[in-house]
mmCIF file as Biopython writes it, N, C-alpha, C and O atoms, coordinates in Angstrom:
data_model
#
loop_
_atom_site.group_PDB
_atom_site.id
_atom_site.type_symbol
_atom_site.label_atom_id
_atom_site.label_alt_id
_atom_site.label_comp_id
_atom_site.label_asym_id
_atom_site.label_entity_id
_atom_site.label_seq_id
_atom_site.pdbx_PDB_ins_code
_atom_site.Cartn_x
_atom_site.Cartn_y
_atom_site.Cartn_z
_atom_site.occupancy
_atom_site.B_iso_or_equiv
_atom_site.auth_seq_id
_atom_site.auth_asym_id
_atom_site.pdbx_PDB_model_num
ATOM 1   N N  . MET A ? 1  ? 15.541  4.743   -5.435  1.0 0.0 1  A 1 
ATOM 2   C CA . MET A ? 1  ? 14.444  3.802   -5.544  1.0 0.0 1  A 1 
ATOM 3   C C  . MET A ? 1  ? 14.568  2.768   -4.428  1.0 0.0 1  A 1 
ATOM 4   O O  . MET A ? 1  ? 15.655  2.246   -4.182  1.0 0.0 1  A 1 
ATOM 5   N N  . ASP A ? 2  ? 13.473  2.476   -3.763  1.0 0.0 2  A 1 
ATOM 6   C CA . ASP A ? 2  ? 13.469  1.483   -2.694  1.0 0.0 2  A 1 
ATOM 7   C C  . ASP A ? 2  ? 13.648  0.091   -3.271  1.0 0.0 2  A 1 
ATOM 8   O O  . ASP A ? 2  ? 13.159  -0.220  -4.358  1.0 0.0 2  A 1 
ATOM 9   N N  . LYS A ? 3  ? 14.366  -0.750  -2.513  1.0 0.0 3  A 1 
ATOM 10  C CA . LYS A ? 3  ? 14.506  -2.147  -2.923  1.0 0.0 3  A 1 
ATOM 11  C C  . LYS A ? 3  ? 13.173  -2.855  -2.728  1.0 0.0 3  A 1 
ATOM 12  O O  . LYS A ? 3  ? 12.441  -2.555  -1.785  1.0 0.0 3  A 1 
ATOM 13  N N  . PRO A ? 4  ? 12.858  -3.785  -3.605  1.0 0.0 4  A 1 
ATOM 14  C CA . PRO A ? 4  ? 11.586  -4.514  -3.442  1.0 0.0 4  A 1 
ATOM 15  C C  . PRO A ? 4  ? 11.634  -5.407  -2.214  1.0 0.0 4  A 1 
ATOM 16  O O  . PRO A ? 4  ? 12.689  -5.922  -1.845  1.0 0.0 4  A 1 
ATOM 17  N N  . SER A ? 5  ? 10.501  -5.580  -1.599  1.0 0.0 5  A 1 
ATOM 18  C CA . SER A ? 5  ? 10.385  -6.494  -0.467  1.0 0.0 5  A 1 
ATOM 19  C C  . SER A ? 5  ? 9.962   -7.851  -1.009  1.0 0.0 5  A 1 
ATOM 20  O O  . SER A ? 5  ? 9.037   -7.956  -1.815  1.0 0.0 5  A 1 
ATOM 21  N N  . PHE A ? 6  ? 10.651  -8.881  -0.555  1.0 0.0 6  A 1 
ATOM 22  C CA . PHE A ? 6  ? 10.344  -10.219 -1.042  1.0 0.0 6  A 1 
ATOM 23  C C  . PHE A ? 6  ? 9.483   -11.000 -0.066  1.0 0.0 6  A 1 
ATOM 24  O O  . PHE A ? 6  ? 9.234   -12.191 -0.256  1.0 0.0 6  A 1 
ATOM 25  N N  . VAL A ? 7  ? 9.031   -10.322 0.978   1.0 0.0 7  A 1 
ATOM 26  C CA . VAL A ? 7  ? 8.201   -10.970 1.989   1.0 0.0 7  A 1 
ATOM 27  C C  . VAL A ? 7  ? 6.931   -10.152 2.158   1.0 0.0 7  A 1 
ATOM 28  O O  . VAL A ? 7  ? 6.982   -8.928  2.277   1.0 0.0 7  A 1 
ATOM 29  N N  . ILE A ? 8  ? 5.809   -10.821 2.167   1.0 0.0 8  A 1 
ATOM 30  C CA . ILE A ? 8  ? 4.520   -10.182 2.421   1.0 0.0 8  A 1 
ATOM 31  C C  . ILE A ? 8  ? 4.105   -10.578 3.828   1.0 0.0 8  A 1 
ATOM 32  O O  . ILE A ? 8  ? 4.115   -11.759 4.175   1.0 0.0 8  A 1 
ATOM 33  N N  . SER A ? 9  ? 3.744   -9.602  4.626   1.0 0.0 9  A 1 
ATOM 34  C CA . SER A ? 9  ? 3.336   -9.891  6.001   1.0 0.0 9  A 1 
ATOM 35  C C  . SER A ? 9  ? 2.022   -10.666 6.009   1.0 0.0 9  A 1 
ATOM 36  O O  . SER A ? 9  ? 1.262   -10.615 5.042   1.0 0.0 9  A 1 
ATOM 37  N N  . PRO A ? 10 ? 1.757   -11.383 7.098   1.0 0.0 10 A 1 
ATOM 38  C CA . PRO A ? 10 ? 0.471   -12.095 7.194   1.0 0.0 10 A 1 
ATOM 39  C C  . PRO A ? 10 ? -0.722  -11.156 7.019   1.0 0.0 10 A 1 
ATOM 40  O O  . PRO A ? 10 ? -1.730  -11.524 6.416   1.0 0.0 10 A 1 
ATOM 41  N N  . GLU A ? 11 ? -0.598  -9.956  7.546   1.0 0.0 11 A 1 
ATOM 42  C CA . GLU A ? 11 ? -1.693  -8.989  7.426   1.0 0.0 11 A 1 
ATOM 43  C C  . GLU A ? 11 ? -1.904  -8.570  5.972   1.0 0.0 11 A 1 
ATOM 44  O O  . GLU A ? 11 ? -3.039  -8.446  5.512   1.0 0.0 11 A 1 
ATOM 45  N N  . GLU A ? 12 ? -0.801  -8.352  5.253   1.0 0.0 12 A 1 
ATOM 46  C CA . GLU A ? 12 ? -0.909  -7.984  3.838   1.0 0.0 12 A 1 
ATOM 47  C C  . GLU A ? 12 ? -1.508  -9.122  3.015   1.0 0.0 12 A 1 
ATOM 48  O O  . GLU A ? 12 ? -2.319  -8.889  2.119   1.0 0.0 12 A 1 
ATOM 49  N N  . ALA A ? 13 ? -1.107  -10.341 3.320   1.0 0.0 13 A 1 
ATOM 50  C CA . ALA A ? 13 ? -1.634  -11.502 2.600   1.0 0.0 13 A 1 
ATOM 51  C C  . ALA A ? 13 ? -3.131  -11.650 2.852   1.0 0.0 13 A 1 
ATOM 52  O O  . ALA A ? 13 ? -3.902  -11.875 1.918   1.0 0.0 13 A 1 
ATOM 53  N N  . GLU A ? 14 ? -3.537  -11.527 4.101   1.0 0.0 14 A 1 
ATOM 54  C CA . GLU A ? 14 ? -4.968  -11.624 4.438   1.0 0.0 14 A 1 
ATOM 55  C C  . GLU A ? 14 ? -5.761  -10.525 3.746   1.0 0.0 14 A 1 
ATOM 56  O O  . GLU A ? 14 ? -6.844  -10.772 3.216   1.0 0.0 14 A 1 
ATOM 57  N N  . SER A ? 15 ? -5.220  -9.314  3.754   1.0 0.0 15 A 1 
ATOM 58  C CA . SER A ? 15 ? -5.912  -8.193  3.123   1.0 0.0 15 A 1 
ATOM 59  C C  . SER A ? 15 ? -6.069  -8.418  1.618   1.0 0.0 15 A 1 
ATOM 60  O O  . SER A ? 15 ? -7.149  -8.207  1.066   1.0 0.0 15 A 1 
ATOM 61  N N  . ALA A ? 16 ? -4.995  -8.846  0.960   1.0 0.0 16 A 1 
ATOM 62  C CA . ALA A ? 16 ? -5.060  -9.101  -0.482  1.0 0.0 16 A 1 
ATOM 63  C C  . ALA A ? 16 ? -6.039  -10.225 -0.788  1.0 0.0 16 A 1 
ATOM 64  O O  . ALA A ? 16 ? -6.818  -10.133 -1.737  1.0 0.0 16 A 1 
ATOM 65  N N  . ALA A ? 17 ? -6.003  -11.280 0.010   1.0 0.0 17 A 1 
ATOM 66  C CA . ALA A ? 17 ? -6.921  -12.404 -0.197  1.0 0.0 17 A 1 
ATOM 67  C C  . ALA A ? 17 ? -8.371  -11.952 -0.013  1.0 0.0 17 A 1 
ATOM 68  O O  . ALA A ? 17 ? -9.243  -12.311 -0.803  1.0 0.0 17 A 1 
ATOM 69  N N  . ASN A ? 18 ? -8.619  -11.170 1.024   1.0 0.0 18 A 1 
ATOM 70  C CA . ASN A ? 18 ? -9.977  -10.682 1.276   1.0 0.0 18 A 1 
ATOM 71  C C  . ASN A ? 18 ? -10.480 -9.814  0.126   1.0 0.0 18 A 1 
ATOM 72  O O  . ASN A ? 18 ? -11.643 -9.908  -0.266  1.0 0.0 18 A 1 
ATOM 73  N N  . GLN A ? 19 ? -9.598  -8.970  -0.413  1.0 0.0 19 A 1 
ATOM 74  C CA . GLN A ? 19 ? -9.994  -8.105  -1.528  1.0 0.0 19 A 1 
ATOM 75  C C  . GLN A ? 19 ? -10.387 -8.921  -2.757  1.0 0.0 19 A 1 
ATOM 76  O O  . GLN A ? 19 ? -11.259 -8.524  -3.530  1.0 0.0 19 A 1 
ATOM 77  N N  . LEU A ? 20 ? -9.734  -10.060 -2.923  1.0 0.0 20 A 1 
ATOM 78  C CA . LEU A ? 20 ? -10.033 -10.916 -4.075  1.0 0.0 20 A 1 
ATOM 79  C C  . LEU A ? 20 ? -11.104 -11.960 -3.775  1.0 0.0 20 A 1 
ATOM 80  O O  . LEU A ? 20 ? -11.545 -12.676 -4.673  1.0 0.0 20 A 1 
ATOM 81  N N  . GLY A ? 21 ? -11.520 -12.045 -2.515  1.0 0.0 21 A 1 
ATOM 82  C CA . GLY A ? 21 ? -12.542 -13.013 -2.139  1.0 0.0 21 A 1 
ATOM 83  C C  . GLY A ? 21 ? -12.051 -14.446 -2.138  1.0 0.0 21 A 1 
ATOM 84  O O  . GLY A ? 21 ? -12.806 -15.370 -2.440  1.0 0.0 21 A 1 
ATOM 85  N N  . VAL A ? 22 ? -10.766 -14.632 -1.794  1.0 0.0 22 A 1 
ATOM 86  C CA . VAL A ? 22 ? -10.180 -15.971 -1.769  1.0 0.0 22 A 1 
ATOM 87  C C  . VAL A ? 22 ? -9.441  -16.171 -0.448  1.0 0.0 22 A 1 
ATOM 88  O O  . VAL A ? 22 ? -9.264  -15.230 0.326   1.0 0.0 22 A 1 
ATOM 89  N N  . SER A ? 23 ? -9.016  -17.405 -0.204  1.0 0.0 23 A 1 
ATOM 90  C CA . SER A ? 23 ? -8.196  -17.682 0.973   1.0 0.0 23 A 1 
ATOM 91  C C  . SER A ? 23 ? -6.741  -17.338 0.656   1.0 0.0 23 A 1 
ATOM 92  O O  . SER A ? 23 ? -6.387  -17.123 -0.503  1.0 0.0 23 A 1 
ATOM 93  N N  . VAL A ? 24 ? -5.907  -17.288 1.682   1.0 0.0 24 A 1 
ATOM 94  C CA . VAL A ? 24 ? -4.485  -17.020 1.463   1.0 0.0 24 A 1 
ATOM 95  C C  . VAL A ? 24 ? -3.872  -18.122 0.597   1.0 0.0 24 A 1 
ATOM 96  O O  . VAL A ? 24 ? -3.064  -17.833 -0.286  1.0 0.0 24 A 1 
ATOM 97  N N  . LEU A ? 25 ? -4.243  -19.370 0.838   1.0 0.0 25 A 1 
ATOM 98  C CA . LEU A ? 25 ? -3.723  -20.463 0.005   1.0 0.0 25 A 1 
ATOM 99  C C  . LEU A ? 25 ? -4.130  -20.299 -1.455  1.0 0.0 25 A 1 
ATOM 100 O O  . LEU A ? 25 ? -3.339  -20.580 -2.356  1.0 0.0 25 A 1 
ATOM 101 N N  . GLN A ? 26 ? -5.348  -19.849 -1.689  1.0 0.0 26 A 1 
ATOM 102 C CA . GLN A ? 26 ? -5.811  -19.635 -3.059  1.0 0.0 26 A 1 
ATOM 103 C C  . GLN A ? 26 ? -5.136  -18.419 -3.691  1.0 0.0 26 A 1 
ATOM 104 O O  . GLN A ? 26 ? -5.046  -18.323 -4.915  1.0 0.0 26 A 1 
ATOM 105 N N  . LEU A ? 27 ? -4.668  -17.499 -2.866  1.0 0.0 27 A 1 
ATOM 106 C CA . LEU A ? 27 ? -3.989  -16.295 -3.349  1.0 0.0 27 A 1 
ATOM 107 C C  . LEU A ? 27 ? -2.613  -16.614 -3.930  1.0 0.0 27 A 1 
ATOM 108 O O  . LEU A ? 27 ? -2.179  -15.967 -4.884  1.0 0.0 27 A 1 
ATOM 109 N N  . LEU A ? 28 ? -1.928  -17.600 -3.368  1.0 0.0 28 A 1 
ATOM 110 C CA . LEU A ? 28 ? -0.533  -17.870 -3.728  1.0 0.0 28 A 1 
ATOM 111 C C  . LEU A ? 28 ? -0.280  -17.994 -5.231  1.0 0.0 28 A 1 
ATOM 112 O O  . LEU A ? 28 ? 0.642   -17.349 -5.729  1.0 0.0 28 A 1 
ATOM 113 N N  . PRO A ? 29 ? -1.049  -18.786 -5.975  1.0 0.0 29 A 1 
ATOM 114 C CA . PRO A ? 29 ? -0.759  -18.892 -7.420  1.0 0.0 29 A 1 
ATOM 115 C C  . PRO A ? 29 ? -0.848  -17.558 -8.160  1.0 0.0 29 A 1 
ATOM 116 O O  . PRO A ? 29 ? -0.154  -17.353 -9.156  1.0 0.0 29 A 1 
ATOM 117 N N  . SER A ? 30 ? -1.693  -16.659 -7.680  1.0 0.0 30 A 1 
ATOM 118 C CA . SER A ? 30 ? -1.828  -15.364 -8.357  1.0 0.0 30 A 1 
ATOM 119 C C  . SER A ? 30 ? -0.626  -14.458 -8.113  1.0 0.0 30 A 1 
ATOM 120 O O  . SER A ? 30 ? -0.501  -13.416 -8.756  1.0 0.0 30 A 1 
ATOM 121 N N  . LEU A ? 31 ? 0.255   -14.837 -7.199  1.0 0.0 31 A 1 
ATOM 122 C CA . LEU A ? 31 ? 1.442   -14.032 -6.909  1.0 0.0 31 A 1 
ATOM 123 C C  . LEU A ? 31 ? 2.647   -14.433 -7.758  1.0 0.0 31 A 1 
ATOM 124 O O  . LEU A ? 31 ? 3.646   -13.715 -7.784  1.0 0.0 31 A 1 
ATOM 125 N N  . VAL A ? 32 ? 2.567   -15.560 -8.448  1.0 0.0 32 A 1 
ATOM 126 C CA . VAL A ? 32 ? 3.719   -16.052 -9.209  1.0 0.0 32 A 1 
ATOM 127 C C  . VAL A ? 32 ? 4.088   -15.108 -10.350 1.0 0.0 32 A 1 
ATOM 128 O O  . VAL A ? 32 ? 5.249   -14.711 -10.455 1.0 0.0 32 A 1 
ATOM 129 N N  . ASN A ? 33 ? 3.151   -14.742 -11.197 1.0 0.0 33 A 1 
ATOM 130 C CA . ASN A ? 33 ? 3.488   -13.875 -12.334 1.0 0.0 33 A 1 
ATOM 131 C C  . ASN A ? 33 ? 4.041   -12.527 -11.897 1.0 0.0 33 A 1 
ATOM 132 O O  . ASN A ? 33 ? 5.048   -12.095 -12.459 1.0 0.0 33 A 1 
ATOM 133 N N  . PRO A ? 34 ? 3.443   -11.832 -10.926 1.0 0.0 34 A 1 
ATOM 134 C CA . PRO A ? 34 ? 4.063   -10.578 -10.479 1.0 0.0 34 A 1 
ATOM 135 C C  . PRO A ? 34 ? 5.468   -10.787 -9.897  1.0 0.0 34 A 1 
ATOM 136 O O  . PRO A ? 34 ? 6.329   -9.918  -10.035 1.0 0.0 34 A 1 
ATOM 137 N N  . ALA A ? 35 ? 5.700   -11.921 -9.255  1.0 0.0 35 A 1 
ATOM 138 C CA . ALA A ? 35 ? 7.021   -12.192 -8.676  1.0 0.0 35 A 1 
ATOM 139 C C  . ALA A ? 35 ? 8.086   -12.366 -9.752  1.0 0.0 35 A 1 
ATOM 140 O O  . ALA A ? 35 ? 9.267   -12.135 -9.491  1.0 0.0 35 A 1 
ATOM 141 N N  . LYS A ? 36 ? 7.692   -12.767 -10.950 1.0 0.0 36 A 1 
ATOM 142 C CA . LYS A ? 36 ? 8.658   -12.941 -12.040 1.0 0.0 36 A 1 
ATOM 143 C C  . LYS A ? 36 ? 9.390   -11.642 -12.365 1.0 0.0 36 A 1 
ATOM 144 O O  . LYS A ? 36 ? 10.531  -11.673 -12.826 1.0 0.0 36 A 1 
ATOM 145 N N  . SER A ? 37 ? 8.749   -10.516 -12.131 1.0 0.0 37 A 1 
ATOM 146 C CA . SER A ? 37 ? 9.391   -9.238  -12.446 1.0 0.0 37 A 1 
ATOM 147 C C  . SER A ? 37 ? 10.601  -8.972  -11.556 1.0 0.0 37 A 1 
ATOM 148 O O  . SER A ? 37 ? 11.414  -8.103  -11.870 1.0 0.0 37 A 1 
ATOM 149 N N  . PHE A ? 38 ? 10.735  -9.705  -10.452 1.0 0.0 38 A 1 
ATOM 150 C CA . PHE A ? 38 ? 11.881  -9.537  -9.559  1.0 0.0 38 A 1 
ATOM 151 C C  . PHE A ? 38 ? 13.059  -10.426 -9.956  1.0 0.0 38 A 1 
ATOM 152 O O  . PHE A ? 38 ? 14.147  -10.286 -9.396  1.0 0.0 38 A 1 
ATOM 153 N N  . ALA A ? 39 ? 12.865  -11.333 -10.905 1.0 0.0 39 A 1 
ATOM 154 C CA . ALA A ? 39 ? 13.934  -12.248 -11.316 1.0 0.0 39 A 1 
ATOM 155 C C  . ALA A ? 39 ? 15.041  -11.484 -12.037 1.0 0.0 39 A 1 
ATOM 156 O O  . ALA A ? 39 ? 14.778  -10.531 -12.770 1.0 0.0 39 A 1 
ATOM 157 N N  . LEU A ? 40 ? 16.271  -11.912 -11.821 1.0 0.0 40 A 1 
ATOM 158 C CA . LEU A ? 40 ? 17.430  -11.321 -12.488 1.0 0.0 40 A 1 
ATOM 159 C C  . LEU A ? 40 ? 18.206  -12.432 -13.201 1.0 0.0 40 A 1 
ATOM 160 O O  . LEU A ? 40 ? 19.237  -12.887 -12.706 1.0 0.0 40 A 1 
ATOM 161 N N  . PRO A ? 41 ? 17.714  -12.865 -14.356 1.0 0.0 41 A 1 
ATOM 162 C CA . PRO A ? 41 ? 18.341  -13.989 -15.058 1.0 0.0 41 A 1 
ATOM 163 C C  . PRO A ? 41 ? 19.397  -13.525 -16.076 1.0 0.0 41 A 1 
ATOM 164 O O  . PRO A ? 41 ? 19.078  -13.379 -17.256 1.0 0.0 41 A 1 
ATOM 165 N N  . PRO A ? 42 ? 20.643  -13.291 -15.646 1.0 0.0 42 A 1 
ATOM 166 C CA . PRO A ? 42 ? 21.642  -12.716 -16.549 1.0 0.0 42 A 1 
ATOM 167 C C  . PRO A ? 42 ? 22.041  -13.618 -17.717 1.0 0.0 42 A 1 
ATOM 168 O O  . PRO A ? 42 ? 22.462  -13.118 -18.760 1.0 0.0 42 A 1 
ATOM 169 N N  . ILE A ? 43 ? 21.919  -14.916 -17.563 1.0 0.0 43 A 1 
ATOM 170 C CA . ILE A ? 43 ? 22.363  -15.815 -18.629 1.0 0.0 43 A 1 
ATOM 171 C C  . ILE A ? 43 ? 21.185  -16.344 -19.443 1.0 0.0 43 A 1 
ATOM 172 O O  . ILE A ? 43 ? 21.157  -16.207 -20.666 1.0 0.0 43 A 1 
ATOM 173 N N  . SER A ? 44 ? 20.219  -16.946 -18.763 1.0 0.0 44 A 1 
ATOM 174 C CA . SER A ? 44 ? 19.126  -17.617 -19.478 1.0 0.0 44 A 1 
ATOM 175 C C  . SER A ? 44 ? 18.065  -16.664 -20.003 1.0 0.0 44 A 1 
ATOM 176 O O  . SER A ? 44 ? 17.360  -16.978 -20.962 1.0 0.0 44 A 1 
ATOM 177 N N  . LYS A ? 45 ? 17.951  -15.507 -19.378 1.0 0.0 45 A 1 
ATOM 178 C CA . LYS A ? 45 ? 16.881  -14.546 -19.714 1.0 0.0 45 A 1 
ATOM 179 C C  . LYS A ? 45 ? 15.496  -15.153 -19.497 1.0 0.0 45 A 1 
ATOM 180 O O  . LYS A ? 45 ? 14.504  -14.667 -20.040 1.0 0.0 45 A 1 
ATOM 181 N N  . PHE A ? 46 ? 15.439  -16.215 -18.700 1.0 0.0 46 A 1 
ATOM 182 C CA . PHE A ? 46 ? 14.184  -16.899 -18.406 1.0 0.0 46 A 1 
ATOM 183 C C  . PHE A ? 46 ? 13.729  -16.495 -17.006 1.0 0.0 46 A 1 
ATOM 184 O O  . PHE A ? 46 ? 14.309  -16.930 -16.012 1.0 0.0 46 A 1 
ATOM 185 N N  . HIS A ? 47 ? 12.705  -15.675 -16.932 1.0 0.0 47 A 1 
ATOM 186 C CA . HIS A ? 47 ? 12.205  -15.165 -15.656 1.0 0.0 47 A 1 
ATOM 187 C C  . HIS A ? 47 ? 11.347  -16.221 -14.973 1.0 0.0 47 A 1 
ATOM 188 O O  . HIS A ? 47 ? 10.310  -16.627 -15.497 1.0 0.0 47 A 1 
ATOM 189 N N  . VAL A ? 48 ? 11.782  -16.653 -13.817 1.0 0.0 48 A 1 
ATOM 190 C CA . VAL A ? 48 ? 11.042  -17.639 -13.040 1.0 0.0 48 A 1 
ATOM 191 C C  . VAL A ? 48 ? 10.721  -17.058 -11.673 1.0 0.0 48 A 1 
ATOM 192 O O  . VAL A ? 48 ? 11.348  -16.095 -11.233 1.0 0.0 48 A 1 
ATOM 193 N N  . ALA A ? 49 ? 9.749   -17.647 -11.013 1.0 0.0 49 A 1 
ATOM 194 C CA . ALA A ? 49 ? 9.373   -17.189 -9.683  1.0 0.0 49 A 1 
ATOM 195 C C  . ALA A ? 49 ? 8.781   -18.344 -8.897  1.0 0.0 49 A 1 
ATOM 196 O O  . ALA A ? 49 ? 8.329   -19.342 -9.457  1.0 0.0 49 A 1 
ATOM 197 N N  . ALA A ? 50 ? 8.797   -18.180 -7.610  1.0 0.0 50 A 1 
ATOM 198 C CA . ALA A ? 50 ? 8.170   -19.147 -6.711  1.0 0.0 50 A 1 
ATOM 199 C C  . ALA A ? 50 ? 7.574   -18.375 -5.548  1.0 0.0 50 A 1 
ATOM 200 O O  . ALA A ? 50 ? 8.087   -17.326 -5.156  1.0 0.0 50 A 1 
ATOM 201 N N  . VAL A ? 51 ? 6.505   -18.892 -5.009  1.0 0.0 51 A 1 
ATOM 202 C CA . VAL A ? 51 ? 5.910   -18.311 -3.809  1.0 0.0 51 A 1 
ATOM 203 C C  . VAL A ? 51 ? 5.747   -19.429 -2.788  1.0 0.0 51 A 1 
ATOM 204 O O  . VAL A ? 51 ? 5.641   -20.603 -3.143  1.0 0.0 51 A 1 
ATOM 205 N N  . GLY A ? 52 ? 5.729   -19.054 -1.543  1.0 0.0 52 A 1 
ATOM 206 C CA . GLY A ? 52 ? 5.565   -20.042 -0.485  1.0 0.0 52 A 1 
ATOM 207 C C  . GLY A ? 52 ? 4.855   -19.432 0.700   1.0 0.0 52 A 1 
ATOM 208 O O  . GLY A ? 52 ? 4.736   -18.212 0.816   1.0 0.0 52 A 1 
ATOM 209 N N  . LEU A ? 53 ? 4.394   -20.281 1.562   1.0 0.0 53 A 1 
ATOM 210 C CA . LEU A ? 53 ? 3.692   -19.855 2.762   1.0 0.0 53 A 1 
ATOM 211 C C  . LEU A ? 53 ? 4.474   -20.362 3.957   1.0 0.0 53 A 1 
ATOM 212 O O  . LEU A ? 53 ? 4.621   -21.570 4.144   1.0 0.0 53 A 1 
ATOM 213 N N  . GLY A ? 54 ? 4.974   -19.448 4.760   1.0 0.0 54 A 1 
ATOM 214 C CA . GLY A ? 54 ? 5.750   -19.828 5.932   1.0 0.0 54 A 1 
ATOM 215 C C  . GLY A ? 54 ? 4.872   -19.970 7.160   1.0 0.0 54 A 1 
ATOM 216 O O  . GLY A ? 54 ? 3.746   -19.473 7.206   1.0 0.0 54 A 1 
ATOM 217 N N  . SER A ? 55 ? 5.407   -20.653 8.145   1.0 0.0 55 A 1 
ATOM 218 C CA . SER A ? 55 ? 4.705   -20.786 9.421   1.0 0.0 55 A 1 
ATOM 219 C C  . SER A ? 55 ? 5.736   -20.841 10.527  1.0 0.0 55 A 1 
ATOM 220 O O  . SER A ? 55 ? 6.901   -21.171 10.305  1.0 0.0 55 A 1 
ATOM 221 N N  . SER A ? 56 ? 5.290   -20.515 11.704  1.0 0.0 56 A 1 
ATOM 222 C CA . SER A ? 56 ? 6.188   -20.610 12.855  1.0 0.0 56 A 1 
ATOM 223 C C  . SER A ? 56 ? 5.394   -20.930 14.094  1.0 0.0 56 A 1 
ATOM 224 O O  . SER A ? 56 ? 5.964   -21.053 15.178  1.0 0.0 56 A 1 
#
């Protein structure tokens, strides 16, 4: 099984935003719940996630 990628390329973000009819900034909150599935909380069992927008 392939390891999950924790980074979405700018092109992927733009494509996903366009499909939903929103901006990339508006897309970010919708990525939080799916990101929770990548959490590995061995003690608390509390799945948390965060998303961010990088720039360079």
